[in-house]
C-alpha positions as CSV (number, residue, x, y, z in Angstrom):
1,M,22.7,60.7,10.2
2,S,24.8,58.4,12.3
3,Q,27.1,56.1,11.1
4,K,27.3,52.4,11.8
5,P,30.1,51.5,14.1
6,K,32.9,49.3,12.5
7,I,33.2,45.8,13.9
8,N,34.6,42.7,12.7
9,L,33.6,39.3,14.4
10,S,36.2,36.5,14.6
11,D,35.3,33.1,13.3
12,R,34.4,31.9,16.8
13,E,32.1,34.9,17.5
14,R,30.4,34.5,14.2
15,A,29.8,30.7,14.7
16,L,28.7,31.5,18.2
17,V,26.2,34.2,17.1
18,A,25.0,31.9,14.4
19,L,24.1,29.0,16.7
20,L,22.4,31.3,19.2
21,A,20.3,32.8,16.4
22,Q,19.3,29.2,15.4
23,G,17.9,28.8,19.1
24,C,20.8,27.1,20.8
25,T,21.3,27.6,24.4
26,D,24.6,28.8,25.8
27,V,25.4,25.3,27.0
28,S,24.6,23.6,23.7
29,A,26.4,26.2,21.6
30,A,29.5,25.8,23.9
31,E,29.5,22.1,23.3
32,Q,29.2,22.5,19.6
33,L,32.1,24.8,19.5
34,G,34.2,22.9,22.0
35,I,34.4,25.7,24.6
36,S,32.9,26.2,28.0
37,A,29.6,27.9,28.7
38,R,31.6,30.5,30.7
39,S,33.5,31.2,27.4
40,V,30.1,31.8,25.7
41,T,29.3,34.4,28.4
42,N,32.6,36.1,27.9
43,I,32.5,36.3,24.2
44,L,28.9,37.7,24.4
45,R,30.0,40.2,27.1
46,N,32.9,41.3,24.9
47,L,30.6,41.9,22.0
48,M,28.3,43.8,24.1
49,D,31.1,46.1,25.3
50,R,32.4,46.5,21.7
51,L,29.0,47.6,20.4
52,G,28.0,49.6,23.6
53,V,24.9,47.7,24.3
54,D,23.6,46.4,27.7
55,N,21.9,43.1,27.1
56,R,21.6,40.2,24.8
57,F,18.6,41.6,23.1
58,Q,20.2,44.7,22.1
59,L,23.2,42.7,20.9
60,G,21.0,40.9,18.6
61,L,19.5,44.1,17.4
62,A,22.9,45.7,16.8
63,L,24.3,42.6,15.0
64,G,21.3,42.3,12.9
65,F,21.4,46.2,12.0
66,L,25.1,45.8,11.1
67,R,24.3,42.6,9.1
68,K,26.8,40.7,11.2
69,A,24.4,37.9,12.1
70,N,22.4,35.8,9.8
71,V,18.9,35.5,11.5
72,P,17.0,32.7,10.5
73,G,13.7,33.4,8.8
74,P,10.3,31.9,9.8
75,S,10.0,28.3,8.6
76,V,7.5,27.9,5.6
77,G,5.4,25.0,5.1
78,G,4.4,22.0,7.3
79,E,3.5,23.4,10.7
80,G,0.1,23.8,11.8
């Protein structure tokens, strides 16, 4: 049985992941965090490297698996 890798997210990484999980674009997340879109790319690349994944989809899966990202659930009610 393989072990989960140990990873701690900084406050900025946690905030960025939460915004992206809510559906924000890189640009809108950057604006809300007061950083550049390039910084968003660099933060995500660093996370991917630390987790040994190749793309953002894999990053999302890995963070969800490690319970490092709060993934919003489906909305209940009013639509449709």
